[in-house]
C-alpha positions in Angstrom: -23.2 -9.6 2.7 -21.6 -7.7 -0.2 -19.3 -5.1 1.2 -17.4 -2.4 -0.5 -14.1 -0.9 0.7 -13.2 2.5 -0.8 -9.5 3.2 -0.4 -8.4 6.8 -1.1 -4.6 6.2 -1.4 -1.7 8.3 -2.4 -1.6 6.7 -5.9 -5.1 5.4 -6.6 -8.7 5.5 -5.4 -9.6 1.8 -5.3 -13.0 0.3 -4.6 -12.8 -3.4 -3.7 -16.1 -5.3 -3.6 -16.2 -8.5 -1.7 -18.7 -11.1 -0.6 -18.1 -11.7 3.1 -19.5 -12.8 6.4 -17.8 -13.3 9.8 -15.7 -16.4 10.0 -15.1 -16.7 6.3 -12.5 -15.4 4.0 -13.7 -12.4 1.9 -14.1 -13.3 -1.7 -13.3 -10.5 -4.3 -16.3 -9.8 -6.5 -15.3 -6.6 -8.3 -12.5 -4.1 -8.4 -12.8 -0.5 -9.6 -9.8 1.8 -9.5 -8.6 5.2 -10.8 -5.1 6.5 -10.9 -5.3 9.8 -9.1 -1.7 10.2 -7.6 -2.8 12.6 -4.8 0.7 12.5 -3.4 1.9 14.3 -6.5 -0.9 16.8 -6.6 0.2 18.7 -3.5 1.1 22.4 -4.0 4.2 24.1 -2.6 2.4 24.6 0.7 1.5 20.9 1.0 -2.2 21.4 0.2 -4.3 19.5 -2.3 -5.3 22.2 -4.9 -8.8 22.8 -6.3 -8.1 20.6 -9.3 -7.0 17.7 -7.1 -10.1 18.1 -4.9 -12.4 18.2 -7.9 -10.8 15.1 -9.3 -11.1 13.4 -5.9 -14.8 14.2 -5.6 -15.5 12.9 -9.1 -13.5 9.7 -8.5 -15.3 9.0 -5.2 -18.6 9.6 -6.9 -17.8 7.2 -9.7 -16.7 4.6 -7.1 -20.0 4.9 -5.2 -21.9 4.4 -8.4 -19.9 1.2 -9.1 -20.6 0.0 -5.5 -24.3 0.6 -6.0 -24.3 -1.2 -9.4 -22.6 -4.2 -7.8 -25.1 -4.4 -5.0 -23.0 -3.4 -2.0 -25.0 -3.3 1.2 -22.3 -1.1 2.9 -19.2 0.8 1.8 -16.4 1.4 4.3 -14.3 4.4 3.2 -10.9 5.5 4.3 -8.0 7.7 3.3 -4.3 7.3 3.9 -1.1 9.5 3.9 -1.8 11.9 1.0 -5.0 13.2 2.6 -3.8 12.7 6.1 -0.8 15.0 5.5 -2.4 17.5 3.3 -2.2 21.0 4.7 -6.0 21.4 3.9 -7.1 17.9 5.0 -10.1 19.1 6.9 -11.3 21.2 3.9 -10.8 18.3 1.5 -12.7 15.9 3.8 -15.6 18.5 4.1 -15.9 19.0 0.4 -15.9 15.2 -0.3 -18.6 14.8 2.4 -20.8 17.6 1.1 -20.4 16.5 -2.6 -20.8 12.8 -2.2 -22.1 12.0 1.3 -18.9 9.9 2.0 -17.3 10.6 5.4 -13.8 9.4 4.8 -12.0 8.0 7.8 -8.4 9.2 7.8 -6.2 6.4 9.1 -3.0 7.2 11.0 0.2 5.7 9.7 0.3 3.3 12.7 -3.3 2.2 12.0 -2.3 1.5 8.4 0.6 -0.7 9.6 -1.6 -2.5 12.1 -4.4 -3.3 9.7 -2.0 -4.4 7.0 -0.4 -6.7 9.6 -3.8 -8.1 10.5 -4.3 -9.0 6.8 -0.9 -10.7 6.6 -1.5 -12.6 9.8 -4.9 -13.9 8.6 -3.4 -14.9 5.2 -0.4 -16.8 6.6 -2.1 -18.1 9.8 -0.8 -18.7 13.3 1.7 -21.3 12.3 3.8 -18.6 10.5 4.9 -17.5 14.0 6.5 -14.1 14.3 6.0 -11.9 11.3 7.8 -8.8 10.1 5.5 -7.1 7.6 6.6 -4.4 5.1 4.3 -2.3 2.9 5.4 0.5 0.5 2.6 2.8 -0.5 2.5 5.9 -2.6 3.0 8.2 0.5 4.5 6.0 3.2 6.3 2.9 4.3 4.7 0.8 7.0 6.6 -1.7 9.1 5.0 -4.0 11.7 6.2 -6.9 13.8 4.4 -9.4 16.1 3.2 -12.9 16.9 -0.5 -12.1 17.5 -3.1 -10.4 15.3 -2.2 -7.0 16.7 1.6 -6.3 16.2 4.0 -5.6 19.1 5.5 -2.7 17.1 4.1 -0.7 14.2 5.5 2.4 12.5 4.9 4.5 9.4 7.7 6.4 7.7 7.3 9.1 5.0 9.0 6.9 2.4 6.3 6.2 -0.1 7.3 5.6 -3.7 5.2 8.4 -5.2 6.2 11.0 -2.5 9.9 10.2 -2.9 9.8 10.3 -6.7 8.2 13.7 -6.8 10.6 15.2 -4.2 13.9 13.5 -5.1 13.9 12.2 -8.6 12.8 14.9 -11.1 14.9 13.6 -14.0 14.0 11.0 -16.6 16.2 9.0 -16.4 17.1 9.9 -12.9 20.3 11.8 -12.2 22.9 9.5 -10.5 23.5 12.1 -7.8 19.8 12.3 -7.1 19.6 8.5 -6.8 22.6 8.5 -4.4 21.1 11.2 -2.3 17.7 9.5 -2.1 19.4 6.2 -1.2 21.2 7.9 1.7 17.9 9.6 2.9 15.9 6.3 2.8 18.5 4.4 4.7 18.9 7.0 7.4 15.1 7.1 7.9 14.8 3.3 8.1 17.9 2.9 10.3 16.2 5.0 13.1 13.5 2.4 13.5 15.5 -0.9 13.3 16.3 -0.9 17.0 12.6 -0.7 17.9 12.1 -4.0 16.1 15.3 -5.8 16.7 14.6 -6.0 20.5 11.8 -8.5 19.7 14.2 -11.0 18.1 14.4 -12.4 14.6 11.0 -12.9 12.8 10.0 -16.4 11.6 8.8 -14.9 8.3 9.3 -11.6 6.6 6.3 -10.6 4.5 5.8 -7.8 2.0 2.5 -6.4 0.6 1.8 -3.6 -1.9 2.0 -3.2 -5.6 5.6 -2.0 -5.4 6.8 -5.2 -3.8 4.7 -7.3 -6.2 6.2 -5.6 -9.2 9.7 -6.0 -7.9 9.1 -9.7 -7.2 7.8 -10.1 -10.7 10.9 -8.5 -12.2 13.0 -11.0 -10.1 11.2 -13.9 -11.6 8.1 -14.4 -9.4 4.9 -15.9 -11.0 2.6 -13.6 -12.9 -0.6 -12.4 -11.1 -2.6 -14.3 -13.7 -1.3 -17.6 -12.1 -3.5 -16.9 -9.1 -3.3 -15.8 -5.5 -2.1 -19.0 -4.0 1.2 -19.3 -5.9 4.0 -18.6 -3.6 6.0 -15.5 -4.6 9.3 -14.4 -3.1 11.7 -11.5 -3.5 15.4 -12.1 -2.8 17.6 -9.3 -1.8 20.4 -10.3 -4.2 18.0 -10.1 -7.1 16.7 -6.7 -6.0 20.3 -5.4 -5.6 21.0 -6.5 -9.2 17.9 -4.7 -10.5 18.3 -1.3 -8.7 21.1 0.0 -10.9 19.3 -1.2 -14.0 16.1 0.6 -13.0 18.2 3.7 -12.2 19.6 3.8 -15.7 16.2 3.4 -17.4 13.7 6.0 -18.5 10.1 5.8 -17.2 9.0 4.5 -20.7 11.6 1.8 -20.6 10.5 0.7 -17.1 6.9 0.5 -18.3 8.0 -2.2 -20.8 9.3 -4.5 -18.1 7.2 -7.6 -17.2 4.6 -6.8 -14.5 5.2 -3.1 -14.4 2.2 -0.9 -15.1 2.6 2.4 -17.0 1.1 4.3 -14.1 3.7 2.9 -11.6 6.7 2.9 -13.8 7.8 6.4 -12.9 8.0 5.6 -9.1 9.4 2.1 -9.3 13.0 3.2 -8.8 12.2 5.0 -5.6 10.1 2.0 -4.4 13.1 -0.3 -5.2 15.4 1.9 -3.2 13.1 1.7 -0.2 12.7 -2.1 -0.6 16.4 -2.6 -0.9 17.1 -0.4 2.1 14.5 -2.1 4.3 15.7 -5.6 3.4 19.4 -4.7 4.0 18.9 -2.8 7.3 16.6 -5.5 8.7 18.9 -8.3 7.5 16.4 -9.9 5.2 17.6 -12.2 2.5 14.2 -13.4 1.2 10.7 -12.1 1.8 7.4 -13.6 0.9 4.7 -11.6 -1.0 1.3 -11.5 0.6 -1.7 -10.9 -1.7 -3.7 -9.3 1.1 -2.9 -5.8 2.4 -4.6 -2.8 3.9 -7.9 -3.0 2.2 -8.3 -6.6 3.3 -7.3 -5.6 6.8 -10.0 -3.0 6.9 -12.6 -5.6 5.6 -11.5 -8.2 8.2 -11.7 -5.6 11.0 -15.2 -4.7 9.8 -16.3 -8.3 9.7 -14.9 -8.9 13.2 -17.3 -6.3 14.6 -20.4 -7.5 12.8 -23.0 -9.1 15.1 -23.3 -12.9 14.7 -25.5 -13.9 11.8 -25.2 -10.5 10.1 -25.3 -10.8 6.3 -26.6 -14.4 6.3 -29.6 -15.5 4.3 -33.0 -15.5 6.0 
């Protein structure tokens, strides 16, 4: 069957169209995305304002048209931290439902972490042993650990790159005192969770997903995305530590000129780098592996797992 997954994230609204059936890996057929940056459209009271809601409705409607054009039999729709934590979340969901017919499922932070972990487990397989999985989104940082498909521990922290940039780094380039304060904040938040994971012992592999980690790995010398999904990509803590002060000294426009850094993500790359560096340091990670699959693929895999046998097959 051809399945669409509509991800209303803190940075982007992303429709991923895949050809899939139970027992097989989902094959990407089409990608449609729009930079919405919901995490940065919250008003002083933490609500998504009328302009943000109108833009969200328009973007969801456009994504549905793209799904129809590509022949999707079904579209699974979900929203993450920006909608989840909005002061008017219920109103936003109602307006999207009334205007588009889409009933967005709002994932909890822990659900995000667990579904992302499922995607990483399926990508690396059982032989990878115990996995520690890190994911930096626009609104939150997800951390999960385990040896099975469902992790033994999973947490979500309000340390997304977009959220932190808006709240802590107003300058361009960033003020050194703001960078220092954000670094302290990030590490204090992460340090509270380390004990919850360390009791399970050292992981066999540390895995990172998300655009932030992919861009940081590219800066540190990893292969370009054009070289394909199956090229192994790594990020070493030493390389990241070398890059953080360089990113802090740059303007947003200068970061956008770096290899692998998109214009839309350049502004929040420094905050993402501080979160990545803090997580790697506090969890004692020297090298992590980049996983091409993340939350959207986790949602797809979960959906396929619950299809009846033979669903989507010809005849």
